[in-house]
C-alpha positions in Angstrom: -62.0 -66.9 101.2 -59.3 -68.3 99.0 -55.6 -67.3 99.5 -55.9 -65.0 96.5 -58.8 -63.0 98.0 -56.7 -60.9 100.4 -57.3 -57.8 98.3 -61.0 -58.4 98.3 -61.0 -58.7 102.1 -59.1 -55.5 102.5 -61.8 -53.7 100.5 -64.6 -55.3 102.5 -62.9 -55.0 106.0 -64.9 -52.0 107.0 -68.2 -54.0 106.8 -67.1 -56.7 109.2 -66.8 -56.5 113.0 -63.5 -57.1 114.7 -62.9 -60.7 115.6 -64.8 -62.1 112.6 -63.6 -65.6 111.8 -62.3 -65.8 108.2 -61.5 -69.2 106.8 -58.7 -69.6 104.2 -59.3 -72.5 101.9 -56.6 -75.1 100.9 -56.8 -75.2 97.1 -54.6 -77.1 94.7 -53.7 -74.0 92.7 -52.4 -72.0 95.7 -49.3 -72.7 97.6 -48.6 -72.5 101.4 -46.8 -69.1 101.1 -49.9 -67.5 99.6 -52.1 -69.1 102.3 -49.9 -67.8 105.1 -49.8 -64.3 103.5 -53.7 -64.4 103.5 -53.6 -65.3 107.2 -51.3 -62.4 107.9 -53.7 -60.0 106.1 -56.6 -61.4 108.1 -54.8 -60.9 111.4 -53.6 -57.4 110.4 -57.2 -56.4 109.7 -58.3 -57.4 113.2 -60.0 -60.7 112.2 -59.4 -64.3 113.3 -57.7 -66.4 110.7 -58.9 -70.0 110.3 -56.5 -71.6 107.8 -57.6 -74.9 106.2 -55.5 -78.0 106.2 -56.4 -80.5 103.5 -55.3 -84.0 104.7 -55.2 -85.8 101.3 -53.4 -82.9 99.5 -50.4 -83.0 101.9 -47.4 -84.9 100.4 -45.6 -85.5 103.7 -45.4 -84.9 107.4 -42.6 -82.4 106.6 -44.9 -80.4 104.4 -47.5 -80.3 107.2 -45.0 -79.2 109.9 -43.5 -76.5 107.6 -47.0 -75.1 107.0 -48.0 -75.1 110.7 -44.7 -73.5 111.6 -45.2 -70.7 109.1 -48.8 -70.2 110.4 -47.4 -70.0 113.9 -44.9 -67.3 112.8 -47.8 -65.4 111.4 -49.8 -65.7 114.6 -52.4 -67.8 112.9 -51.9 -71.4 114.1 -54.1 -71.4 117.1 -57.2 -72.4 115.1 -57.3 -74.4 111.9 -59.9 -76.2 109.9 -59.0 -79.8 109.0 -60.7 -81.3 105.9 -60.1 -84.5 104.0 -59.9 -82.7 100.6 -61.2 -83.5 97.1 -58.5 -86.0 95.8 -59.8 -89.6 95.8 -56.3 -90.8 96.7 -54.0 -89.1 99.2 -50.9 -87.5 98.0 -49.1 -88.4 101.1 -49.5 -90.2 104.5 -52.9 -88.8 105.5 -55.9 -90.7 104.1 -58.5 -88.4 105.8 -59.0 -85.8 108.4 -59.2 -88.2 111.4 -55.9 -89.7 110.4 -54.2 -86.3 110.5 -55.8 -85.3 113.8 -54.8 -88.6 115.4 -51.1 -87.9 114.8 -51.1 -85.3 117.6 -49.0 -82.9 115.4 -51.6 -80.2 115.5 -51.5 -79.8 119.3 -47.7 -80.0 119.3 -47.6 -77.1 116.8 -49.7 -74.8 119.0 -53.2 -75.5 117.6 -55.9 -75.2 120.2 -59.1 -75.2 118.2 -60.0 -77.4 115.2 -62.9 -77.0 112.9 -64.2 -80.1 111.1 -66.8 -80.7 108.4 -70.4 -81.7 108.9 -73.0 -82.8 106.3 -76.6 -82.3 107.3 -77.8 -83.3 103.8 -75.3 -86.1 103.3 -72.4 -86.4 100.9 -72.7 -87.6 97.3 -69.9 -90.2 97.7 -69.9 -91.1 101.4 -72.7 -93.1 103.2 -74.4 -91.4 106.2 -73.1 -94.0 108.7 -69.5 -93.4 107.6 -70.0 -89.6 107.9 -71.2 -90.0 111.5 -68.4 -92.4 112.3 -65.7 -90.0 111.0 -67.2 -87.1 112.9 -67.3 -89.1 116.1 -63.7 -90.2 115.5 -62.6 -86.6 115.1 -64.5 -85.5 118.2 -63.0 -88.3 120.3 -59.5 -87.7 119.1 -59.7 -83.9 119.8 -61.1 -84.5 123.2 -58.2 -86.8 124.0 -55.8 -84.1 123.0 -57.7 -81.4 125.0 -58.4 -79.5 121.7 -61.6 -77.6 121.1 -63.8 -78.5 118.2 -66.2 -76.6 116.0 -68.3 -78.2 113.3 -68.7 -76.2 110.0 -71.5 -77.7 107.9 -71.7 -78.0 104.1 -73.9 -75.2 102.7 -77.6 -76.1 102.4 -80.9 -74.6 101.4 -83.4 -76.4 103.5 -83.6 -75.8 107.3 -85.5 -79.0 108.1 -82.6 -81.5 107.5 -80.2 -79.1 109.2 -82.3 -79.1 112.4 -82.8 -82.9 112.3 -79.0 -83.3 111.9 -78.4 -81.0 114.8 -80.8 -83.1 116.9 -78.9 -86.3 116.1 -75.5 -84.6 116.7 -76.5 -83.6 120.2 -78.1 -87.0 120.8 -74.7 -88.6 120.0 -73.1 -86.5 122.7 -71.3 -83.9 120.6 -71.9 -80.6 122.2 -69.4 -78.6 120.2 -70.4 -75.3 118.6 -71.8 -75.6 115.1 -71.6 -73.1 112.3 -74.3 -73.8 109.7 -73.1 -73.3 106.1 -75.1 -70.6 104.3 -74.6 -69.6 100.6 -73.7 -66.0 100.4 -75.7 -63.7 98.0 -74.5 -64.8 94.5 -75.8 -65.1 91.0 -78.3 -67.9 90.8 -76.4 -69.7 87.9 -73.2 -69.8 90.1 -75.2 -70.9 93.1 -76.8 -73.9 91.2 -73.4 -74.8 89.7 -71.8 -75.0 93.1 -74.7 -76.9 94.5 -74.6 -79.6 91.8 -70.8 -79.9 92.3 -71.2 -80.5 96.0 -74.2 -82.8 95.6 -76.6 -80.6 97.5 -80.0 -81.9 96.5 -81.2 -81.3 92.9 -81.4 -78.0 91.1 -85.2 -78.2 91.1 -85.2 -78.8 94.8 -82.9 -75.9 95.4 -85.0 -73.5 93.3 -88.1 -74.5 95.2 -86.7 -74.4 98.7 -84.6 -71.3 98.2 -87.4 -69.3 96.5 -85.5 -68.6 93.3 -87.4 -67.6 90.2 -86.4 -69.6 87.1 -87.5 -66.7 84.9 -84.5 -64.6 86.0 -81.4 -66.8 86.4 -79.2 -63.7 86.3 -80.7 -62.4 89.5 -78.9 -62.5 92.8 -80.1 -64.9 95.4 -79.8 -64.1 99.1 -79.7 -66.3 102.2 -82.6 -64.6 104.0 -85.3 -67.2 103.4 -83.1 -70.1 104.7 -81.8 -68.1 107.7 -85.2 -67.1 108.8 -86.6 -70.6 108.6 -83.6 -71.9 110.5 -84.0 -69.3 113.2 -87.6 -70.3 113.6 -86.9 -74.0 114.1 -83.9 -73.8 116.4 -84.3 -74.5 120.1 -81.1 -73.4 122.0 -81.8 -75.7 124.9 -81.8 -78.7 122.5 -79.5 -77.6 119.6 -76.9 -75.7 121.6 -74.5 -73.1 120.2 -75.4 -72.7 116.5 -74.2 -69.8 114.3 -73.7 -69.1 110.6 -70.8 -69.7 108.2 -71.0 -67.8 105.0 -69.7 -69.4 101.8 -68.7 -66.5 99.5 -68.3 -68.5 96.2 -65.7 -66.0 95.0 -67.6 -62.8 95.9 -66.4 -61.9 99.3 -67.5 -58.3 99.2 -71.1 -59.3 98.4 -71.2 -61.6 101.4 -69.6 -59.0 103.6 -72.3 -56.4 102.6 -75.0 -58.9 103.2 -73.7 -59.7 106.7 -73.3 -56.0 107.5 -76.8 -55.2 106.4 -78.4 -58.1 108.1 -76.6 -57.4 111.3 -77.4 -53.7 111.2 -81.1 -54.4 110.5 -81.3 -56.5 113.7 -79.4 -54.0 115.9 -81.8 -52.2 118.4 
């Protein structure tokens, strides 16, 4: 959710089980006070807040420490998600997520668990070797500080590259839990727009793999096809702890309803 989605979460709260992890994004148009307020709402509703920290958007160490201190006051500093952020040039001292993690400031501020990004289908502007190097750097730095790590992947539409990526992740010795990014049920036009923005394959490939009919672009696409294919290809002994991370794309209630219905349908 974004920091402005607190009201939407309140409306959808009854659909989500207690303890659900809810990430709060770090967007340019939202300030720290709004993000902290969102974290407080998440906590009050009985969920686990996972606030994002965008390395390249931070202007100074002082800004980072003030943000972490405010999260601690809200009881929401134990787990954060550290990302590089969209800006090509850093606004302050942190050029990327590994640089921020290596400072040790997270641990000193009470953080105990850190989520980091993974890219099973690659990144439009970063070579695969560099992505792996950054992920291994983050893993090593967090281990040295005795901090837990979770990998949250970019959303995708094809199970095969996700499974291959998981195999390589484990072969590289990273046994951390992984939450595979899944697009929530959204209008197809919005889905394709976000996918193009994040460089996830081509629109034609998305349509084919996700089972979307081009004759009805106003329909709503759901994650079922991708989730079922992923479920069928995972081997817990080989791939370890793998769960889902729903990207809501601005429609949190729709994703909450989907999660509730999908969970209920599989409850004996």
